[in-house]
C-alpha positions, -999 to +999 in steps of 0.1 A: -043+003-145-009+001-129+001+024-100+037+026-086+040+040-051+068+048-028+068+045+010+097+042+035+100+018+065+118+031+096+153+016+097+147+001+131+114-015+121+123-034+089+120-068+105+086-059+121+074-046+087+083-077+069+068-099+097+036-079+095+034-086+058+036-123+064+003-120+083-018-095+064-054-102+076-075-123+052-103-098+057-080-070+044-068-089+014-104-099+005-114-062+007-084-051-015-094-077-041-131-067-039-120-031-045-106-042-079-069-050-072-056-079-092-020-077-080+000-057-054+037-063-050+061-045-027+099-044-031+124-031-005+158-015-011+172-006+023+144+014+039+128+024+006+096+005-004+083+004-039+048-008-046+032-019-079-006-020-077-026-034-106-062-024-103-093-014-121-095+022-106-070+034-080-092+063-068-121+038-063-097+015-044-088+043-020-124+053-016-135+018-007-107+011+017-103+046+034-130+041+060-130+003+063-122-008+099-098-035+090-078-011+067-079+016+094-064-009+119-038-020+094-028+016+085-024+023+123-001-007+125+019+005+095+021+041+108+042+027+137+066+011+112+069+037+084+085+071+079+065+076+046+030+061+047+005+051+019-021+078+017-056+063+016-074+097+014-087+110-020-056+132-021-036+100-023-050+091-057-024+114-072+005+098-052+015+074-080+051+077-092+053+091-128+064+067-155+098+078-169+104+049-193+086+017-203+094-011-227 
């Protein structure tokens, strides 16, 4: 399945956000892949961030990562940089952007 998400980086933290993503912990990327993600891309337009996640089951992905210590630490780091964060709770499973058009 494909899930599109929207988050927002704080205007004064763009460089720090991009720097952090050049050093995503290997333990976290391994956990994301183990939870069924085959691809995760993030695009930035100004402060707006758009994610495209390709995974087996987005709700399962959230459940597997929500209480994982490496993800909790990463989310704490991201919380310092973002105005709109990625919701890793079960409520976040419905956070995907609706498809308006597709070719």
